[in-house]
FIVO-142082 format. One record per residue (C-alpha): residue number from 0; x, y, z. Coordinates in Angstrom, 3 decimals, padded with zeros to 6 digits, always signed. Layout:
N
{NUM; {X; Y; Z}}
...
// end
This chain:
270
{0; {+040.570; +061.241; +005.700}}
{1; {+044.245; +060.594; +006.460}}
{2; {+046.411; +063.325; +007.968}}
{3; {+050.185; +063.622; +008.295}}
{4; {+050.779; +066.030; +011.209}}
{5; {+054.089; +067.768; +011.683}}
{6; {+055.959; +071.048; +011.439}}
{7; {+055.515; +071.201; +007.663}}
{8; {+052.509; +068.918; +007.459}}
{9; {+048.886; +068.841; +008.522}}
{10; {+047.590; +070.246; +011.794}}
{11; {+047.542; +067.920; +014.771}}
{12; {+044.274; +066.110; +015.420}}
{13; {+041.793; +068.201; +017.396}}
{14; {+038.094; +068.504; +018.143}}
{15; {+037.451; +070.764; +015.146}}
{16; {+038.715; +068.079; +012.764}}
{17; {+036.796; +065.412; +014.679}}
{18; {+033.494; +067.263; +014.320}}
{19; {+034.136; +067.841; +010.625}}
{20; {+034.829; +064.138; +010.130}}
{21; {+031.726; +063.076; +012.059}}
{22; {+029.573; +065.428; +009.960}}
{23; {+030.935; +063.726; +006.864}}
{24; {+030.312; +060.292; +008.390}}
{25; {+026.690; +061.238; +009.097}}
{26; {+026.233; +062.358; +005.486}}
{27; {+027.648; +059.066; +004.210}}
{28; {+025.477; +057.024; +006.582}}
{29; {+022.297; +058.873; +005.663}}
{30; {+023.003; +058.413; +001.954}}
{31; {+023.675; +054.694; +002.395}}
{32; {+020.906; +054.024; +004.956}}
{33; {+018.046; +056.512; +004.505}}
{34; {+015.459; +056.739; +007.305}}
{35; {+017.774; +054.858; +009.684}}
{36; {+019.367; +055.938; +012.967}}
{37; {+023.117; +055.526; +013.387}}
{38; {+024.736; +054.554; +016.680}}
{39; {+028.222; +056.032; +017.062}}
{40; {+030.511; +054.470; +019.676}}
{41; {+033.443; +056.386; +021.137}}
{42; {+036.011; +055.751; +023.817}}
{43; {+036.952; +058.326; +026.440}}
{44; {+039.232; +061.124; +025.285}}
{45; {+039.559; +064.852; +025.791}}
{46; {+038.489; +065.517; +022.182}}
{47; {+035.367; +063.372; +022.531}}
{48; {+034.385; +064.999; +025.840}}
{49; {+035.126; +068.628; +024.975}}
{50; {+032.320; +070.984; +025.992}}
{51; {+031.242; +074.051; +023.988}}
{52; {+032.835; +077.432; +024.803}}
{53; {+029.758; +078.610; +026.750}}
{54; {+029.488; +075.448; +028.869}}
{55; {+028.815; +075.646; +032.606}}
{56; {+032.158; +075.378; +034.419}}
{57; {+032.113; +076.168; +038.122}}
{58; {+035.884; +076.157; +038.578}}
{59; {+036.308; +078.878; +035.956}}
{60; {+034.040; +081.264; +037.841}}
{61; {+035.000; +083.983; +040.316}}
{62; {+033.422; +084.398; +043.717}}
{63; {+031.974; +087.801; +042.824}}
{64; {+030.227; +089.029; +039.710}}
{65; {+032.179; +090.412; +036.767}}
{66; {+035.933; +090.318; +036.477}}
{67; {+037.935; +088.050; +034.210}}
{68; {+035.673; +085.052; +033.791}}
{69; {+033.990; +083.441; +030.811}}
{70; {+030.380; +084.177; +029.988}}
{71; {+028.429; +080.955; +030.361}}
{72; {+025.104; +079.944; +028.882}}
{73; {+021.838; +080.330; +030.770}}
{74; {+020.506; +077.241; +032.476}}
{75; {+017.535; +075.767; +034.326}}
{76; {+017.859; +074.941; +038.017}}
{77; {+017.601; +071.128; +038.173}}
{78; {+014.746; +069.290; +039.850}}
{79; {+017.243; +067.764; +042.278}}
{80; {+017.992; +071.168; +043.808}}
{81; {+017.700; +070.960; +047.623}}
{82; {+015.451; +074.036; +047.772}}
{83; {+012.155; +072.892; +046.292}}
{84; {+010.799; +076.322; +045.342}}
{85; {+013.751; +076.957; +043.017}}
{86; {+013.456; +073.713; +041.065}}
{87; {+012.784; +074.081; +037.355}}
{88; {+013.308; +077.840; +037.318}}
{89; {+015.362; +079.429; +034.521}}
{90; {+018.612; +080.952; +035.735}}
{91; {+020.554; +083.557; +033.821}}
{92; {+024.316; +083.329; +034.162}}
{93; {+024.863; +087.014; +033.338}}
{94; {+023.581; +090.216; +034.904}}
{95; {+021.397; +092.657; +032.919}}
{96; {+024.536; +094.724; +032.208}}
{97; {+026.175; +091.697; +030.574}}
{98; {+028.610; +090.887; +033.377}}
{99; {+028.918; +087.185; +034.239}}
{100; {+027.627; +086.162; +037.639}}
{101; {+029.966; +084.817; +040.287}}
{102; {+029.754; +081.625; +042.320}}
{103; {+028.186; +083.281; +045.343}}
{104; {+025.219; +084.820; +043.533}}
{105; {+024.538; +081.729; +041.409}}
{106; {+024.482; +079.499; +044.501}}
{107; {+022.394; +081.918; +046.554}}
{108; {+019.839; +082.111; +043.732}}
{109; {+019.503; +078.355; +044.142}}
{110; {+018.894; +078.652; +047.877}}
{111; {+022.345; +077.674; +049.183}}
{112; {+023.848; +079.392; +052.216}}
{113; {+027.498; +079.929; +051.292}}
{114; {+028.373; +082.590; +053.856}}
{115; {+031.133; +080.546; +055.559}}
{116; {+032.152; +078.507; +052.516}}
{117; {+035.526; +079.064; +050.859}}
{118; {+035.561; +079.831; +047.149}}
{119; {+037.850; +077.034; +045.898}}
{120; {+040.069; +074.452; +047.559}}
{121; {+043.824; +074.566; +046.996}}
{122; {+044.990; +072.157; +045.721}}
{123; {+041.811; +071.381; +043.818}}
{124; {+039.497; +069.122; +045.790}}
{125; {+038.666; +065.560; +044.652}}
{126; {+035.483; +064.915; +042.687}}
{127; {+034.108; +062.796; +045.543}}
{128; {+033.724; +065.893; +047.734}}
{129; {+030.259; +067.417; +047.830}}
{130; {+030.360; +070.860; +049.414}}
{131; {+033.891; +071.649; +050.576}}
{132; {+033.903; +074.880; +048.562}}
{133; {+031.600; +076.965; +046.385}}
{134; {+033.079; +075.703; +043.130}}
{135; {+032.736; +072.029; +044.088}}
{136; {+029.202; +072.529; +045.400}}
{137; {+028.071; +074.148; +042.155}}
{138; {+029.969; +071.653; +039.984}}
{139; {+028.012; +068.785; +041.594}}
{140; {+024.648; +070.191; +040.528}}
{141; {+022.992; +068.181; +037.769}}
{142; {+022.972; +070.929; +035.145}}
{143; {+026.731; +071.356; +035.580}}
{144; {+027.445; +067.614; +035.744}}
{145; {+025.252; +066.305; +032.912}}
{146; {+026.318; +068.476; +030.001}}
{147; {+026.598; +066.929; +026.539}}
{148; {+029.866; +067.353; +024.700}}
{149; {+030.037; +069.116; +021.338}}
{150; {+030.398; +065.699; +019.709}}
{151; {+027.273; +064.299; +021.356}}
{152; {+025.301; +067.450; +020.558}}
{153; {+026.292; +067.287; +016.885}}
{154; {+025.204; +063.664; +016.554}}
{155; {+021.916; +063.983; +018.449}}
{156; {+020.947; +067.202; +016.678}}
{157; {+021.257; +065.232; +013.435}}
{158; {+018.798; +062.637; +014.785}}
{159; {+021.311; +059.911; +015.607}}
{160; {+022.659; +058.358; +018.820}}
{161; {+026.057; +057.877; +020.430}}
{162; {+027.493; +056.145; +023.483}}
{163; {+030.817; +056.498; +025.260}}
{164; {+032.652; +053.413; +026.502}}
{165; {+034.006; +053.214; +030.075}}
{166; {+037.535; +054.453; +030.647}}
{167; {+040.446; +051.992; +030.405}}
{168; {+038.418; +049.268; +028.649}}
{169; {+039.712; +049.193; +025.086}}
{170; {+038.570; +045.561; +024.803}}
{171; {+035.009; +046.881; +024.527}}
{172; {+035.862; +048.804; +021.371}}
{173; {+036.113; +046.611; +018.258}}
{174; {+038.036; +049.300; +016.380}}
{175; {+041.039; +048.564; +018.626}}
{176; {+041.155; +045.026; +017.226}}
{177; {+040.874; +046.470; +013.727}}
{178; {+043.876; +048.746; +014.387}}
{179; {+045.862; +045.768; +015.705}}
{180; {+045.017; +043.723; +012.609}}
{181; {+046.044; +046.558; +010.274}}
{182; {+049.262; +047.256; +012.193}}
{183; {+050.210; +043.575; +012.103}}
{184; {+049.699; +043.442; +008.337}}
{185; {+051.538; +046.731; +007.871}}
{186; {+054.611; +045.486; +009.729}}
{187; {+054.724; +042.337; +007.624}}
{188; {+055.313; +044.354; +004.447}}
{189; {+058.811; +045.512; +003.527}}
{190; {+059.027; +049.260; +002.952}}
{191; {+062.042; +051.261; +001.774}}
{192; {+060.802; +054.862; +001.725}}
{193; {+058.314; +057.036; +003.560}}
{194; {+056.158; +057.238; +000.435}}
{195; {+056.000; +053.435; +000.309}}
{196; {+055.114; +053.387; +003.995}}
{197; {+052.231; +055.818; +003.439}}
{198; {+050.880; +053.810; +000.513}}
{199; {+051.173; +050.596; +002.505}}
{200; {+049.301; +052.132; +005.432}}
{201; {+046.358; +053.063; +003.228}}
{202; {+046.348; +049.606; +001.636}}
{203; {+046.263; +047.807; +004.987}}
{204; {+043.460; +050.007; +006.305}}
{205; {+041.355; +048.853; +003.352}}
{206; {+042.529; +045.229; +003.480}}
{207; {+040.579; +044.017; +006.513}}
{208; {+037.648; +041.864; +005.274}}
{209; {+034.127; +042.707; +006.405}}
{210; {+033.814; +039.217; +007.899}}
{211; {+036.800; +039.870; +010.150}}
{212; {+035.419; +043.252; +011.243}}
{213; {+032.152; +041.522; +012.160}}
{214; {+034.113; +039.080; +014.300}}
{215; {+035.801; +041.952; +016.086}}
{216; {+032.375; +043.399; +016.872}}
{217; {+031.125; +040.039; +018.113}}
{218; {+034.197; +039.576; +020.305}}
{219; {+033.567; +042.912; +021.998}}
{220; {+029.896; +042.058; +022.344}}
{221; {+030.787; +038.715; +023.920}}
{222; {+033.078; +040.444; +026.407}}
{223; {+030.271; +042.852; +027.335}}
{224; {+027.948; +039.907; +027.960}}
{225; {+030.531; +038.250; +030.200}}
{226; {+030.713; +041.398; +032.298}}
{227; {+026.926; +041.682; +032.468}}
{228; {+026.505; +038.033; +033.461}}
{229; {+029.130; +037.960; +036.206}}
{230; {+026.609; +038.969; +038.888}}
{231; {+024.466; +035.861; +038.363}}
{232; {+027.332; +033.450; +037.612}}
{233; {+028.950; +033.515; +041.044}}
{234; {+032.101; +035.342; +039.996}}
{235; {+033.705; +037.517; +042.657}}
{236; {+035.131; +039.837; +040.021}}
{237; {+033.853; +040.918; +036.616}}
{238; {+035.823; +039.558; +033.624}}
{239; {+037.480; +042.918; +033.037}}
{240; {+039.315; +042.416; +036.358}}
{241; {+040.341; +038.804; +035.685}}
{242; {+043.581; +037.523; +034.254}}
{243; {+043.617; +035.698; +030.924}}
{244; {+043.789; +032.267; +032.609}}
{245; {+040.800; +033.012; +034.855}}
{246; {+038.851; +034.465; +031.949}}
{247; {+039.502; +031.361; +029.836}}
{248; {+038.392; +029.144; +032.738}}
{249; {+035.098; +031.018; +033.050}}
{250; {+034.517; +030.787; +029.300}}
{251; {+034.827; +026.993; +029.433}}
{252; {+032.365; +026.494; +032.293}}
{253; {+029.239; +024.414; +031.586}}
{254; {+026.504; +026.534; +030.113}}
{255; {+028.793; +029.021; +028.416}}
{256; {+027.745; +029.370; +024.780}}
{257; {+029.976; +031.601; +022.670}}
{258; {+027.966; +033.537; +020.115}}
{259; {+030.761; +033.617; +017.576}}
{260; {+034.103; +032.067; +016.792}}
{261; {+036.952; +033.688; +018.699}}
{262; {+039.427; +032.790; +015.954}}
{263; {+040.394; +035.853; +013.942}}
{264; {+042.183; +035.105; +010.648}}
{265; {+045.381; +037.037; +010.040}}
{266; {+046.070; +038.910; +006.851}}
{267; {+047.539; +037.103; +003.872}}
{268; {+048.642; +040.024; +001.707}}
{269; {+052.311; +040.139; +002.701}}
// end
């Protein structure tokens, strides 16, 4: 699906459209590859990481029960809870009258003594802090930290798998090379009107040969292997921290065996 966002155009890209597109992708995959499990790979973005409306969010809670705060889903006290007798117990996040619980009661139900603890730091405390305030203390608990996004839940509920790449490492995502290839080809074509530009964009997205896409995947895979092997190869820094000259030097060391050609053919339809 191709969208043209703007004042008089399509809506801007959001999580709702993403989930709709992924549902369609799952349907296509299951029709093409029955009885197989798909592995979806995503980079880090706010749309990919968005939690459901009833997710556990400590910093959106009040100190006391009730008031203007979102109702959050019930949970299970994690097995890493410091107070052993509370581990594995279900915990309701709302009172019997329907009011949402506050930070103090939720923490006390888990065995924490928060009598002298401030509610929230101002400005907001760094993630590295453990127990500087009630909100940070609760946010560091496993059930608050390890929540699947709506995207991950959709994929896994359908019986498939997904992984999320580390931040700031676009070289690990082969689709980035695909975009570069398509953009290069697109810019090589002369276009006089917006309609021609739109048609050209669609043509270039479909022009990348499967062989080239496979090379993009292999290039990313090779880069992952370089990062995994740096511990045993004597490198002081992983390849993702090296400059291009240093990276090339490491790739030419004895024993390095590239698993694919690094040469990527450019487009010829211009």
